[in-house]
N, C-alpha and C positions, 0 to 999 in steps of 0.2 A: 417797823419792827424787823424788816429784812436785814438791817445792819447788824442785828444781834445774833450771837451764836445760840444754838439750841439751849445750852445751859444758862446763858444770860436771860433768855426768855423765861425759863423755869424760875430763876431767882426773882425776876421782876414780878412774875405772877404771884409768887409766895409773898413778896414784899407787899403786894396790893391787898393781901388778906390781913395784913397787920403783924405778920410774923417778924420776930427779931432775928438778927444775924445768927444767933446761937440755934434758934429753932429751925431756921432755913438749913443750916449746916447739918443738923440732926436729920431733918427730913430727906435731904439729898445725899446723906452719908459722905459729906466733904468737910474740910476744916473751916473754922470761922475765918481764918486768913484768906482762904479761897473765896468764900462768900464776899468778903470785903473787896477782893480783887475784882470779882465779877461786878459788884456794885459800882466800883470806880469806873470800870469799863462801860457799864450801862450809862452812867452819867455823862461820860465823855462822848460816847457814840450818839447819844440823843440830845446833847447839849443841855443837860439838866444840872441843877446845882445841889439837889438834896432829895431825900426820900419822899417828901411831900410832893415835889414836882414829878417824881417818877410814878407815884401812885396816880396823880392827876393825868399823866400821859397815858397810862394804860386804861384808865376809865374813859378818857376821851377817845381812845382808839376803839374801844368796845362800842361806844355810842356811834361813832362814824361808820363802823362796819355794819351796823344795823340799818343804816340809811342807804 
């Protein structure tokens, strides 16, 4: 997660709760296009292909941090 900006971490965390781009945009007071850009950057930085993999990544990170 060190590779992600603070905002990207926020977007990823909200994605993991099941929020849609529109909901994330409203929560963070940014545009949907900005959310999409952050999402694209998250996928590229973490070598992920989609939202499902992103959610799996954050869940795996939480489990690994507990050990």
